[in-house]
Jmol script that loads the backbone (N, CA, C; Angstrom):
load data "model"
ATOM      1  N   UNK A   1      17.994  -9.338  37.488  1.00  0.00           N
ATOM      2  CA  UNK A   1      16.602  -9.537  37.182  1.00  0.00           C
ATOM      3  C   UNK A   1      15.837  -8.217  37.237  1.00  0.00           C
ATOM      4  N   UNK A   2      16.117  -7.409  38.306  1.00  0.00           N
ATOM      5  CA  UNK A   2      15.452  -6.114  38.415  1.00  0.00           C
ATOM      6  C   UNK A   2      15.846  -5.201  37.264  1.00  0.00           C
ATOM      7  N   UNK A   3      17.089  -5.304  36.810  1.00  0.00           N
ATOM      8  CA  UNK A   3      17.558  -4.474  35.710  1.00  0.00           C
ATOM      9  C   UNK A   3      16.794  -4.803  34.428  1.00  0.00           C
ATOM     10  N   UNK A   4      16.582  -6.085  34.192  1.00  0.00           N
ATOM     11  CA  UNK A   4      15.831  -6.491  32.998  1.00  0.00           C
ATOM     12  C   UNK A   4      14.397  -5.981  33.056  1.00  0.00           C
ATOM     13  N   UNK A   5      13.770  -6.124  34.205  1.00  0.00           N
ATOM     14  CA  UNK A   5      12.392  -5.647  34.340  1.00  0.00           C
ATOM     15  C   UNK A   5      12.321  -4.139  34.160  1.00  0.00           C
ATOM     16  N   UNK A   6      13.280  -3.432  34.727  1.00  0.00           N
ATOM     17  CA  UNK A   6      13.320  -1.985  34.595  1.00  0.00           C
ATOM     18  C   UNK A   6      13.512  -1.585  33.134  1.00  0.00           C
ATOM     19  N   UNK A   7      14.403  -2.276  32.437  1.00  0.00           N
ATOM     20  CA  UNK A   7      14.629  -1.999  31.011  1.00  0.00           C
ATOM     21  C   UNK A   7      13.382  -2.292  30.184  1.00  0.00           C
ATOM     22  N   UNK A   8      12.730  -3.417  30.467  1.00  0.00           N
ATOM     23  CA  UNK A   8      11.498  -3.763  29.754  1.00  0.00           C
ATOM     24  C   UNK A   8      10.398  -2.741  30.022  1.00  0.00           C
ATOM     25  N   UNK A   9      10.275  -2.298  31.260  1.00  0.00           N
ATOM     26  CA  UNK A   9       9.265  -1.295  31.607  1.00  0.00           C
ATOM     27  C   UNK A   9       9.554   0.024  30.894  1.00  0.00           C
ATOM     28  N   UNK A  10      10.825   0.426  30.860  1.00  0.00           N
ATOM     29  CA  UNK A  10      11.195   1.664  30.173  1.00  0.00           C
ATOM     30  C   UNK A  10      10.921   1.556  28.680  1.00  0.00           C
ATOM     31  N   UNK A  11      11.253   0.411  28.089  1.00  0.00           N
ATOM     32  CA  UNK A  11      10.997   0.192  26.671  1.00  0.00           C
ATOM     33  C   UNK A  11       9.502   0.244  26.376  1.00  0.00           C
ATOM     34  N   UNK A  12       8.689  -0.405  27.216  1.00  0.00           N
ATOM     35  CA  UNK A  12       7.238  -0.409  27.032  1.00  0.00           C
ATOM     36  C   UNK A  12       6.680   1.009  27.131  1.00  0.00           C
ATOM     37  N   UNK A  13       7.167   1.765  28.095  1.00  0.00           N
ATOM     38  CA  UNK A  13       6.692   3.137  28.259  1.00  0.00           C
ATOM     39  C   UNK A  13       7.070   3.991  27.056  1.00  0.00           C
ATOM     40  N   UNK A  14       8.300   3.854  26.590  1.00  0.00           N
ATOM     41  CA  UNK A  14       8.749   4.631  25.436  1.00  0.00           C
ATOM     42  C   UNK A  14       7.955   4.265  24.193  1.00  0.00           C
ATOM     43  N   UNK A  15       7.701   2.977  24.025  1.00  0.00           N
ATOM     44  CA  UNK A  15       6.926   2.528  22.873  1.00  0.00           C
ATOM     45  C   UNK A  15       5.506   3.057  22.941  1.00  0.00           C
ATOM     46  N   UNK A  16       4.898   2.992  24.104  1.00  0.00           N
ATOM     47  CA  UNK A  16       3.535   3.478  24.274  1.00  0.00           C
ATOM     48  C   UNK A  16       3.458   4.967  24.004  1.00  0.00           C
ATOM     49  N   UNK A  17       4.383   5.730  24.517  1.00  0.00           N
ATOM     50  CA  UNK A  17       4.385   7.174  24.280  1.00  0.00           C
ATOM     51  C   UNK A  17       4.641   7.495  22.817  1.00  0.00           C
ATOM     52  N   UNK A  18       5.492   6.725  22.192  1.00  0.00           N
ATOM     53  CA  UNK A  18       5.798   6.962  20.783  1.00  0.00           C
ATOM     54  C   UNK A  18       4.636   6.654  19.873  1.00  0.00           C
ATOM     55  N   UNK A  19       3.756   5.764  20.285  1.00  0.00           N
ATOM     56  CA  UNK A  19       2.615   5.385  19.455  1.00  0.00           C
ATOM     57  C   UNK A  19       1.365   6.182  19.765  1.00  0.00           C
ATOM     58  N   UNK A  20       1.392   7.004  20.801  1.00  0.00           N
ATOM     59  CA  UNK A  20       0.193   7.745  21.166  1.00  0.00           C
ATOM     60  C   UNK A  20      -0.092   8.814  20.116  1.00  0.00           C
ATOM     61  N   UNK A  21      -1.380   9.061  19.827  1.00  0.00           N
ATOM     62  CA  UNK A  21      -1.720  10.074  18.834  1.00  0.00           C
ATOM     63  C   UNK A  21      -1.399  11.465  19.345  1.00  0.00           C
ATOM     64  N   UNK A  22      -1.255  12.378  18.414  1.00  0.00           N
ATOM     65  CA  UNK A  22      -1.013  13.763  18.795  1.00  0.00           C
ATOM     66  C   UNK A  22      -2.241  14.328  19.488  1.00  0.00           C
ATOM     67  N   UNK A  23      -2.025  15.146  20.469  1.00  0.00           N
ATOM     68  CA  UNK A  23      -3.147  15.827  21.103  1.00  0.00           C
ATOM     69  C   UNK A  23      -3.616  16.938  20.172  1.00  0.00           C
ATOM     70  N   UNK A  24      -4.755  17.504  20.476  1.00  0.00           N
ATOM     71  CA  UNK A  24      -5.291  18.584  19.655  1.00  0.00           C
ATOM     72  C   UNK A  24      -4.327  19.766  19.628  1.00  0.00           C
ATOM     73  N   UNK A  25      -3.682  20.048  20.740  1.00  0.00           N
ATOM     74  CA  UNK A  25      -2.731  21.161  20.792  1.00  0.00           C
ATOM     75  C   UNK A  25      -1.537  20.897  19.886  1.00  0.00           C
ATOM     76  N   UNK A  26      -1.040  19.651  19.891  1.00  0.00           N
ATOM     77  CA  UNK A  26       0.082  19.313  19.027  1.00  0.00           C
ATOM     78  C   UNK A  26      -0.319  19.414  17.563  1.00  0.00           C
ATOM     79  N   UNK A  27      -1.516  18.936  17.257  1.00  0.00           N
ATOM     80  CA  UNK A  27      -1.974  18.929  15.872  1.00  0.00           C
ATOM     81  C   UNK A  27      -2.122  20.348  15.340  1.00  0.00           C
ATOM     82  N   UNK A  28      -2.510  21.286  16.178  1.00  0.00           N
ATOM     83  CA  UNK A  28      -2.671  22.660  15.733  1.00  0.00           C
ATOM     84  C   UNK A  28      -1.337  23.314  15.432  1.00  0.00           C
ATOM     85  N   UNK A  29      -0.276  22.829  16.031  1.00  0.00           N
ATOM     86  CA  UNK A  29       1.030  23.423  15.819  1.00  0.00           C
ATOM     87  C   UNK A  29       1.633  22.987  14.486  1.00  0.00           C
ATOM     88  N   UNK A  30       1.173  21.876  13.946  1.00  0.00           N
ATOM     89  CA  UNK A  30       1.680  21.378  12.682  1.00  0.00           C
ATOM     90  C   UNK A  30       0.937  22.098  11.568  1.00  0.00           C
ATOM     91  N   UNK A  31       1.668  22.758  10.687  1.00  0.00           N
ATOM     92  CA  UNK A  31       1.021  23.477   9.596  1.00  0.00           C
ATOM     93  C   UNK A  31       1.551  22.975   8.272  1.00  0.00           C
ATOM     94  N   UNK A  32       0.675  22.968   7.298  1.00  0.00           N
ATOM     95  CA  UNK A  32       1.060  22.551   5.960  1.00  0.00           C
ATOM     96  C   UNK A  32       1.823  23.687   5.296  1.00  0.00           C
ATOM     97  N   UNK A  33       2.741  23.353   4.400  1.00  0.00           N
ATOM     98  CA  UNK A  33       3.445  24.422   3.702  1.00  0.00           C
ATOM     99  C   UNK A  33       2.486  25.230   2.843  1.00  0.00           C
ATOM    100  N   UNK A  34       2.730  26.495   2.767  1.00  0.00           N
ATOM    101  CA  UNK A  34       1.887  27.374   1.976  1.00  0.00           C
ATOM    102  C   UNK A  34       2.448  27.432   0.561  1.00  0.00           C
ATOM    103  N   UNK A  35       1.578  27.143  -0.397  1.00  0.00           N
ATOM    104  CA  UNK A  35       1.973  27.182  -1.797  1.00  0.00           C
ATOM    105  C   UNK A  35       1.138  28.251  -2.472  1.00  0.00           C
ATOM    106  N   UNK A  36       1.784  29.124  -3.200  1.00  0.00           N
ATOM    107  CA  UNK A  36       1.075  30.204  -3.885  1.00  0.00           C
ATOM    108  C   UNK A  36       0.351  29.655  -5.105  1.00  0.00           C
ATOM    109  N   UNK A  37      -0.950  29.919  -5.170  1.00  0.00           N
ATOM    110  CA  UNK A  37      -1.749  29.499  -6.309  1.00  0.00           C
ATOM    111  C   UNK A  37      -2.350  30.706  -7.013  1.00  0.00           C
ATOM    112  N   UNK A  38      -1.853  31.879  -6.698  1.00  0.00           N
ATOM    113  CA  UNK A  38      -2.366  33.087  -7.328  1.00  0.00           C
ATOM    114  C   UNK A  38      -3.843  33.262  -7.021  1.00  0.00           C
ATOM    115  N   UNK A  39      -4.574  33.745  -8.001  1.00  0.00           N
ATOM    116  CA  UNK A  39      -6.012  33.957  -7.833  1.00  0.00           C
ATOM    117  C   UNK A  39      -6.827  32.783  -8.358  1.00  0.00           C
ATOM    118  N   UNK A  40      -6.177  31.661  -8.576  1.00  0.00           N
ATOM    119  CA  UNK A  40      -6.865  30.506  -9.121  1.00  0.00           C
ATOM    120  C   UNK A  40      -7.743  29.852  -8.056  1.00  0.00           C
ATOM    121  N   UNK A  41      -8.997  29.588  -8.402  1.00  0.00           N
ATOM    122  CA  UNK A  41      -9.895  28.872  -7.507  1.00  0.00           C
ATOM    123  C   UNK A  41      -9.652  27.379  -7.655  1.00  0.00           C
ATOM    124  N   UNK A  42     -10.205  26.613  -6.726  1.00  0.00           N
ATOM    125  CA  UNK A  42     -10.097  25.159  -6.834  1.00  0.00           C
ATOM    126  C   UNK A  42     -10.702  24.668  -8.147  1.00  0.00           C
ATOM    127  N   UNK A  43     -11.868  25.193  -8.483  1.00  0.00           N
ATOM    128  CA  UNK A  43     -12.532  24.780  -9.718  1.00  0.00           C
ATOM    129  C   UNK A  43     -11.701  25.077 -10.954  1.00  0.00           C
ATOM    130  N   UNK A  44     -11.086  26.253 -10.992  1.00  0.00           N
ATOM    131  CA  UNK A  44     -10.243  26.611 -12.129  1.00  0.00           C
ATOM    132  C   UNK A  44      -9.041  25.679 -12.225  1.00  0.00           C
ATOM    133  N   UNK A  45      -8.427  25.379 -11.094  1.00  0.00           N
ATOM    134  CA  UNK A  45      -7.278  24.477 -11.092  1.00  0.00           C
ATOM    135  C   UNK A  45      -7.691  23.070 -11.507  1.00  0.00           C
ATOM    136  N   UNK A  46      -8.855  22.607 -11.028  1.00  0.00           N
ATOM    137  CA  UNK A  46      -9.340  21.285 -11.410  1.00  0.00           C
ATOM    138  C   UNK A  46      -9.575  21.212 -12.912  1.00  0.00           C
ATOM    139  N   UNK A  47     -10.234  22.244 -13.470  1.00  0.00           N
ATOM    140  CA  UNK A  47     -10.506  22.268 -14.904  1.00  0.00           C
ATOM    141  C   UNK A  47      -9.215  22.307 -15.716  1.00  0.00           C
ATOM    142  N   UNK A  48      -8.269  23.154 -15.294  1.00  0.00           N
ATOM    143  CA  UNK A  48      -6.999  23.268 -16.012  1.00  0.00           C
ATOM    144  C   UNK A  48      -6.237  21.954 -15.969  1.00  0.00           C
ATOM    145  N   UNK A  49      -6.198  21.323 -14.796  1.00  0.00           N
ATOM    146  CA  UNK A  49      -5.490  20.065 -14.660  1.00  0.00           C
ATOM    147  C   UNK A  49      -6.151  18.978 -15.506  1.00  0.00           C
ATOM    148  N   UNK A  50      -7.475  18.992 -15.571  1.00  0.00           N
ATOM    149  CA  UNK A  50      -8.189  18.043 -16.427  1.00  0.00           C
ATOM    150  C   UNK A  50      -7.784  18.191 -17.879  1.00  0.00           C
ATOM    151  N   UNK A  51      -7.629  19.421 -18.323  1.00  0.00           N
ATOM    152  CA  UNK A  51      -7.186  19.667 -19.707  1.00  0.00           C
ATOM    153  C   UNK A  51      -5.747  19.190 -19.918  1.00  0.00           C
ATOM    154  N   UNK A  52      -4.908  19.413 -18.927  1.00  0.00           N
ATOM    155  CA  UNK A  52      -3.522  18.947 -19.030  1.00  0.00           C
ATOM    156  C   UNK A  52      -3.450  17.421 -19.097  1.00  0.00           C
ATOM    157  N   UNK A  53      -4.343  16.777 -18.367  1.00  0.00           N
ATOM    158  CA  UNK A  53      -4.398  15.318 -18.413  1.00  0.00           C
ATOM    159  C   UNK A  53      -4.772  14.849 -19.820  1.00  0.00           C
ATOM    160  N   UNK A  54      -5.757  15.512 -20.418  1.00  0.00           N
ATOM    161  CA  UNK A  54      -6.167  15.147 -21.784  1.00  0.00           C
ATOM    162  C   UNK A  54      -5.035  15.395 -22.779  1.00  0.00           C
ATOM    163  N   UNK A  55      -4.326  16.516 -22.614  1.00  0.00           N
ATOM    164  CA  UNK A  55      -3.190  16.822 -23.486  1.00  0.00           C
ATOM    165  C   UNK A  55      -2.098  15.770 -23.329  1.00  0.00           C
ATOM    166  N   UNK A  56      -1.834  15.376 -22.092  1.00  0.00           N
ATOM    167  CA  UNK A  56      -0.809  14.371 -21.825  1.00  0.00           C
ATOM    168  C   UNK A  56      -1.178  13.011 -22.406  1.00  0.00           C
ATOM    169  N   UNK A  57      -2.460  12.695 -22.392  1.00  0.00           N
ATOM    170  CA  UNK A  57      -2.917  11.454 -23.016  1.00  0.00           C
ATOM    171  C   UNK A  57      -2.735  11.533 -24.527  1.00  0.00           C
ATOM    172  N   UNK A  58      -3.113  12.664 -25.095  1.00  0.00           N
ATOM    173  CA  UNK A  58      -3.035  12.835 -26.549  1.00  0.00           C
ATOM    174  C   UNK A  58      -1.598  12.800 -27.062  1.00  0.00           C
ATOM    175  N   UNK A  59      -0.652  13.371 -26.309  1.00  0.00           N
ATOM    176  CA  UNK A  59       0.728  13.403 -26.800  1.00  0.00           C
ATOM    177  C   UNK A  59       1.548  12.201 -26.335  1.00  0.00           C
ATOM    178  N   UNK A  60       0.898  11.272 -25.621  1.00  0.00           N
ATOM    179  CA  UNK A  60       1.574  10.043 -25.225  1.00  0.00           C
ATOM    180  C   UNK A  60       2.353  10.126 -23.927  1.00  0.00           C
ATOM    181  N   UNK A  61       2.330  11.286 -23.248  1.00  0.00           N
ATOM    182  CA  UNK A  61       3.038  11.408 -21.974  1.00  0.00           C
ATOM    183  C   UNK A  61       2.397  10.549 -20.890  1.00  0.00           C
ATOM    184  N   UNK A  62       1.081  10.380 -20.995  1.00  0.00           N
ATOM    185  CA  UNK A  62       0.354   9.467 -20.108  1.00  0.00           C
ATOM    186  C   UNK A  62      -0.261   8.380 -20.974  1.00  0.00           C
ATOM    187  N   UNK A  63      -0.150   7.137 -20.527  1.00  0.00           N
ATOM    188  CA  UNK A  63      -0.854   6.082 -21.252  1.00  0.00           C
ATOM    189  C   UNK A  63      -2.298   6.022 -20.731  1.00  0.00           C
ATOM    190  N   UNK A  64      -3.114   5.210 -21.347  1.00  0.00           N
ATOM    191  CA  UNK A  64      -4.534   5.148 -21.004  1.00  0.00           C
ATOM    192  C   UNK A  64      -4.737   4.770 -19.526  1.00  0.00           C
ATOM    193  N   UNK A  65      -3.967   3.820 -19.022  1.00  0.00           N
ATOM    194  CA  UNK A  65      -4.118   3.402 -17.622  1.00  0.00           C
ATOM    195  C   UNK A  65      -3.761   4.547 -16.668  1.00  0.00           C
ATOM    196  N   UNK A  66      -2.667   5.263 -16.948  1.00  0.00           N
ATOM    197  CA  UNK A  66      -2.269   6.397 -16.105  1.00  0.00           C
ATOM    198  C   UNK A  66      -3.323   7.496 -16.152  1.00  0.00           C
ATOM    199  N   UNK A  67      -3.855   7.754 -17.355  1.00  0.00           N
ATOM    200  CA  UNK A  67      -4.903   8.761 -17.504  1.00  0.00           C
ATOM    201  C   UNK A  67      -6.144   8.364 -16.704  1.00  0.00           C
ATOM    202  N   UNK A  68      -6.538   7.098 -16.813  1.00  0.00           N
ATOM    203  CA  UNK A  68      -7.722   6.633 -16.083  1.00  0.00           C
ATOM    204  C   UNK A  68      -7.528   6.754 -14.576  1.00  0.00           C
ATOM    205  N   UNK A  69      -6.334   6.438 -14.082  1.00  0.00           N
ATOM    206  CA  UNK A  69      -6.053   6.586 -12.642  1.00  0.00           C
ATOM    207  C   UNK A  69      -6.136   8.063 -12.239  1.00  0.00           C
ATOM    208  N   UNK A  70      -5.552   8.925 -13.048  1.00  0.00           N
ATOM    209  CA  UNK A  70      -5.584  10.359 -12.749  1.00  0.00           C
ATOM    210  C   UNK A  70      -7.017  10.884 -12.800  1.00  0.00           C
ATOM    211  N   UNK A  71      -7.791  10.418 -13.766  1.00  0.00           N
ATOM    212  CA  UNK A  71      -9.188  10.851 -13.899  1.00  0.00           C
ATOM    213  C   UNK A  71     -10.000  10.386 -12.692  1.00  0.00           C
ATOM    214  N   UNK A  72      -9.766   9.159 -12.243  1.00  0.00           N
ATOM    215  CA  UNK A  72     -10.463   8.640 -11.068  1.00  0.00           C
ATOM    216  C   UNK A  72     -10.085   9.449  -9.823  1.00  0.00           C
ATOM    217  N   UNK A  73      -8.805   9.779  -9.702  1.00  0.00           N
ATOM    218  CA  UNK A  73      -8.351  10.589  -8.572  1.00  0.00           C
ATOM    219  C   UNK A  73      -9.007  11.974  -8.611  1.00  0.00           C
ATOM    220  N   UNK A  74      -9.119  12.557  -9.799  1.00  0.00           N
ATOM    221  CA  UNK A  74      -9.770  13.867  -9.947  1.00  0.00           C
ATOM    222  C   UNK A  74     -11.253  13.769  -9.584  1.00  0.00           C
ATOM    223  N   UNK A  75     -11.905  12.707 -10.019  1.00  0.00           N
ATOM    224  CA  UNK A  75     -13.321  12.512  -9.680  1.00  0.00           C
ATOM    225  C   UNK A  75     -13.506  12.403  -8.163  1.00  0.00           C
ATOM    226  N   UNK A  76     -12.621  11.658  -7.496  1.00  0.00           N
ATOM    227  CA  UNK A  76     -12.709  11.524  -6.044  1.00  0.00           C
ATOM    228  C   UNK A  76     -12.495  12.876  -5.362  1.00  0.00           C
ATOM    229  N   UNK A  77     -11.542  13.646  -5.857  1.00  0.00           N
ATOM    230  CA  UNK A  77     -11.279  14.962  -5.280  1.00  0.00           C
ATOM    231  C   UNK A  77     -12.515  15.853  -5.421  1.00  0.00           C
ATOM    232  N   UNK A  78     -13.138  15.851  -6.586  1.00  0.00           N
ATOM    233  CA  UNK A  78     -14.332  16.681  -6.796  1.00  0.00           C
ATOM    234  C   UNK A  78     -15.495  16.221  -5.925  1.00  0.00           C
ATOM    235  N   UNK A  79     -15.649  14.905  -5.770  1.00  0.00           N
ATOM    236  CA  UNK A  79     -16.706  14.394  -4.900  1.00  0.00           C
ATOM    237  C   UNK A  79     -16.457  14.803  -3.453  1.00  0.00           C
ATOM    238  N   UNK A  80     -15.208  14.706  -3.023  1.00  0.00           N
ATOM    239  CA  UNK A  80     -14.862  15.092  -1.658  1.00  0.00           C
ATOM    240  C   UNK A  80     -15.100  16.584  -1.447  1.00  0.00           C
ATOM    241  N   UNK A  81     -14.728  17.394  -2.412  1.00  0.00           N
ATOM    242  CA  UNK A  81     -14.976  18.833  -2.308  1.00  0.00           C
ATOM    243  C   UNK A  81     -16.473  19.105  -2.207  1.00  0.00           C
ATOM    244  N   UNK A  82     -17.258  18.429  -3.034  1.00  0.00           N
ATOM    245  CA  UNK A  82     -18.711  18.604  -3.011  1.00  0.00           C
ATOM    246  C   UNK A  82     -19.293  18.211  -1.662  1.00  0.00           C
ATOM    247  N   UNK A  83     -18.827  17.092  -1.106  1.00  0.00           N
ATOM    248  CA  UNK A  83     -19.300  16.643   0.198  1.00  0.00           C
ATOM    249  C   UNK A  83     -18.935  17.650   1.279  1.00  0.00           C
ATOM    250  N   UNK A  84     -17.685  18.144   1.223  1.00  0.00           N
ATOM    251  CA  UNK A  84     -17.247  19.129   2.215  1.00  0.00           C
ATOM    252  C   UNK A  84     -18.088  20.398   2.137  1.00  0.00           C
ATOM    253  N   UNK A  85     -18.358  20.843   0.923  1.00  0.00           N
ATOM    254  CA  UNK A  85     -19.179  22.053   0.755  1.00  0.00           C
ATOM    255  C   UNK A  85     -20.597  21.810   1.270  1.00  0.00           C
ATOM    256  N   UNK A  86     -21.151  20.646   0.965  1.00  0.00           N
ATOM    257  CA  UNK A  86     -22.503  20.316   1.432  1.00  0.00           C
ATOM    258  C   UNK A  86     -22.559  20.326   2.952  1.00  0.00           C
ATOM    259  N   UNK A  87     -21.577  19.677   3.579  1.00  0.00           N
ATOM    260  CA  UNK A  87     -21.539  19.611   5.040  1.00  0.00           C
ATOM    261  C   UNK A  87     -21.292  20.975   5.673  1.00  0.00           C
ATOM    262  N   UNK A  88     -20.622  21.866   4.963  1.00  0.00           N
ATOM    263  CA  UNK A  88     -20.284  23.186   5.497  1.00  0.00           C
ATOM    264  C   UNK A  88     -21.216  24.284   5.038  1.00  0.00           C
ATOM    265  N   UNK A  89     -22.403  23.935   4.574  1.00  0.00           N
ATOM    266  CA  UNK A  89     -23.353  24.963   4.141  1.00  0.00           C
ATOM    267  C   UNK A  89     -22.888  25.729   2.917  1.00  0.00           C
ATOM    268  N   UNK A  90     -22.156  25.054   2.031  1.00  0.00           N
ATOM    269  CA  UNK A  90     -21.700  25.684   0.797  1.00  0.00           C
ATOM    270  C   UNK A  90     -20.301  26.271   0.869  1.00  0.00           C
ATOM    271  N   UNK A  91     -19.687  26.236   2.042  1.00  0.00           N
ATOM    272  CA  UNK A  91     -18.371  26.835   2.230  1.00  0.00           C
ATOM    273  C   UNK A  91     -17.346  25.777   2.640  1.00  0.00           C
ATOM    274  N   UNK A  92     -16.105  26.045   2.315  1.00  0.00           N
ATOM    275  CA  UNK A  92     -14.993  25.226   2.774  1.00  0.00           C
ATOM    276  C   UNK A  92     -14.235  25.992   3.845  1.00  0.00           C
ATOM    277  N   UNK A  93     -13.716  25.270   4.813  1.00  0.00           N
ATOM    278  CA  UNK A  93     -12.845  25.913   5.809  1.00  0.00           C
ATOM    279  C   UNK A  93     -11.474  26.113   5.177  1.00  0.00           C
ATOM    280  N   UNK A  94     -10.652  26.880   5.824  1.00  0.00           N
ATOM    281  CA  UNK A  94      -9.293  27.089   5.339  1.00  0.00           C
ATOM    282  C   UNK A  94      -8.509  25.787   5.278  1.00  0.00           C
ATOM    283  N   UNK A  95      -8.695  24.935   6.288  1.00  0.00           N
ATOM    284  CA  UNK A  95      -8.010  23.645   6.307  1.00  0.00           C
ATOM    285  C   UNK A  95      -8.481  22.745   5.170  1.00  0.00           C
ATOM    286  N   UNK A  96      -9.778  22.752   4.902  1.00  0.00           N
ATOM    287  CA  UNK A  96     -10.308  21.930   3.811  1.00  0.00           C
ATOM    288  C   UNK A  96      -9.768  22.407   2.469  1.00  0.00           C
ATOM    289  N   UNK A  97      -9.751  23.722   2.277  1.00  0.00           N
ATOM    290  CA  UNK A  97      -9.209  24.271   1.040  1.00  0.00           C
ATOM    291  C   UNK A  97      -7.744  23.906   0.890  1.00  0.00           C
ATOM    292  N   UNK A  98      -6.981  24.029   1.965  1.00  0.00           N
ATOM    293  CA  UNK A  98      -5.555  23.683   1.924  1.00  0.00           C
ATOM    294  C   UNK A  98      -5.360  22.210   1.591  1.00  0.00           C
ATOM    295  N   UNK A  99      -6.198  21.347   2.163  1.00  0.00           N
ATOM    296  CA  UNK A  99      -6.097  19.912   1.888  1.00  0.00           C
ATOM    297  C   UNK A  99      -6.364  19.619   0.411  1.00  0.00           C
ATOM    298  N   UNK A 100      -7.413  20.225  -0.129  1.00  0.00           N
ATOM    299  CA  UNK A 100      -7.741  19.998  -1.540  1.00  0.00           C
ATOM    300  C   UNK A 100      -6.671  20.587  -2.455  1.00  0.00           C
ATOM    301  N   UNK A 101      -6.153  21.761  -2.101  1.00  0.00           N
ATOM    302  CA  UNK A 101      -5.080  22.368  -2.888  1.00  0.00           C
ATOM    303  C   UNK A 101      -3.849  21.459  -2.888  1.00  0.00           C
ATOM    304  N   UNK A 102      -3.531  20.886  -1.730  1.00  0.00           N
ATOM    305  CA  UNK A 102      -2.371  19.990  -1.636  1.00  0.00           C
ATOM    306  C   UNK A 102      -2.574  18.750  -2.505  1.00  0.00           C
ATOM    307  N   UNK A 103      -3.791  18.220  -2.511  1.00  0.00           N
ATOM    308  CA  UNK A 103      -4.070  17.054  -3.357  1.00  0.00           C
ATOM    309  C   UNK A 103      -3.935  17.409  -4.831  1.00  0.00           C
ATOM    310  N   UNK A 104      -4.398  18.599  -5.205  1.00  0.00           N
ATOM    311  CA  UNK A 104      -4.226  19.058  -6.592  1.00  0.00           C
ATOM    312  C   UNK A 104      -2.750  19.237  -6.923  1.00  0.00           C
ATOM    313  N   UNK A 105      -1.985  19.760  -5.973  1.00  0.00           N
ATOM    314  CA  UNK A 105      -0.540  19.914  -6.185  1.00  0.00           C
ATOM    315  C   UNK A 105       0.114  18.566  -6.450  1.00  0.00           C
ATOM    316  N   UNK A 106      -0.266  17.563  -5.674  1.00  0.00           N
ATOM    317  CA  UNK A 106       0.299  16.226  -5.849  1.00  0.00           C
ATOM    318  C   UNK A 106      -0.054  15.662  -7.218  1.00  0.00           C
ATOM    319  N   UNK A 107      -1.317  15.792  -7.596  1.00  0.00           N
ATOM    320  CA  UNK A 107      -1.736  15.314  -8.921  1.00  0.00           C
ATOM    321  C   UNK A 107      -0.991  16.064 -10.017  1.00  0.00           C
ATOM    322  N   UNK A 108      -0.896  17.359  -9.848  1.00  0.00           N
ATOM    323  CA  UNK A 108      -0.220  18.200 -10.827  1.00  0.00           C
ATOM    324  C   UNK A 108       1.242  17.808 -10.977  1.00  0.00           C
ATOM    325  N   UNK A 109       1.899  17.550  -9.860  1.00  0.00           N
ATOM    326  CA  UNK A 109       3.308  17.143  -9.898  1.00  0.00           C
ATOM    327  C   UNK A 109       3.490  15.825 -10.637  1.00  0.00           C
ATOM    328  N   UNK A 110       2.575  14.885 -10.439  1.00  0.00           N
ATOM    329  CA  UNK A 110       2.661  13.600 -11.133  1.00  0.00           C
ATOM    330  C   UNK A 110       2.561  13.787 -12.644  1.00  0.00           C
ATOM    331  N   UNK A 111       1.644  14.619 -13.067  1.00  0.00           N
ATOM    332  CA  UNK A 111       1.475  14.845 -14.506  1.00  0.00           C
ATOM    333  C   UNK A 111       2.633  15.660 -15.056  1.00  0.00           C
ATOM    334  N   UNK A 112       3.130  16.604 -14.266  1.00  0.00           N
ATOM    335  CA  UNK A 112       4.270  17.416 -14.686  1.00  0.00           C
ATOM    336  C   UNK A 112       5.486  16.542 -14.960  1.00  0.00           C
ATOM    337  N   UNK A 113       5.729  15.577 -14.091  1.00  0.00           N
ATOM    338  CA  UNK A 113       6.863  14.677 -14.274  1.00  0.00           C
ATOM    339  C   UNK A 113       6.700  13.878 -15.558  1.00  0.00           C
ATOM    340  N   UNK A 114       5.473  13.455 -15.843  1.00  0.00           N
ATOM    341  CA  UNK A 114       5.225  12.650 -17.044  1.00  0.00           C
ATOM    342  C   UNK A 114       5.316  13.481 -18.319  1.00  0.00           C
ATOM    343  N   UNK A 115       5.111  14.790 -18.207  1.00  0.00           N
ATOM    344  CA  UNK A 115       4.962  15.615 -19.399  1.00  0.00           C
ATOM    345  C   UNK A 115       5.731  16.929 -19.255  1.00  0.00           C
ATOM    346  N   UNK A 116       6.996  16.865 -18.936  1.00  0.00           N
ATOM    347  CA  UNK A 116       7.763  18.082 -18.645  1.00  0.00           C
ATOM    348  C   UNK A 116       7.976  18.982 -19.853  1.00  0.00           C
ATOM    349  N   UNK A 117       7.869  18.465 -21.037  1.00  0.00           N
ATOM    350  CA  UNK A 117       8.172  19.283 -22.215  1.00  0.00           C
ATOM    351  C   UNK A 117       7.140  20.371 -22.479  1.00  0.00           C
ATOM    352  N   UNK A 118       5.858  20.129 -22.207  1.00  0.00           N
ATOM    353  CA  UNK A 118       4.836  21.125 -22.530  1.00  0.00           C
ATOM    354  C   UNK A 118       4.025  21.574 -21.331  1.00  0.00           C
ATOM    355  N   UNK A 119       4.268  21.017 -20.177  1.00  0.00           N
ATOM    356  CA  UNK A 119       3.432  21.249 -19.016  1.00  0.00           C
ATOM    357  C   UNK A 119       4.088  22.263 -18.093  1.00  0.00           C
ATOM    358  N   UNK A 120       3.431  23.382 -17.889  1.00  0.00           N
ATOM    359  CA  UNK A 120       3.919  24.402 -16.976  1.00  0.00           C
ATOM    360  C   UNK A 120       2.756  24.897 -16.124  1.00  0.00           C
ATOM    361  N   UNK A 121       3.016  25.167 -14.840  1.00  0.00           N
ATOM    362  CA  UNK A 121       1.963  25.720 -13.970  1.00  0.00           C
ATOM    363  C   UNK A 121       1.713  27.174 -14.355  1.00  0.00           C
ATOM    364  N   UNK A 122       0.472  27.559 -14.572  1.00  0.00           N
ATOM    365  CA  UNK A 122       0.189  28.966 -14.889  1.00  0.00           C
ATOM    366  C   UNK A 122       0.054  29.844 -13.657  1.00  0.00           C
ATOM    367  N   UNK A 123       0.081  29.279 -12.458  1.00  0.00           N
ATOM    368  CA  UNK A 123      -0.030  30.080 -11.241  1.00  0.00           C
ATOM    369  C   UNK A 123       1.286  30.281 -10.591  1.00  0.00           C
TER     370      UNK A 123
END
end "model"
wireframe off; spacefill off
backbone 0.3
color backbone group
């Protein structure tokens, strides 16, 4: 009986520790991979990706529904960037820029897969 209680207590403790959120110190140690984007600004990348989306729609690589989803995702990204800039007095932090760049990378990869024949990253 004591063995069962001890096992249950150990399991509960392990589960609780496994579900606990990362502390601030742990979170700072986790870094996003660095991706080279050259001298391209977020705005330039957003504009270029928007053009690629239109090209992909025109050549049939993206259907209308896929294009609309990508356009909505781009609109949300731009709104989020605008909100971040507003809250930061017109500036983005390094983490915010990295987050937005990563989201653009994800969007870009989705369109690249759909349109590999003509789509190449210029950065």
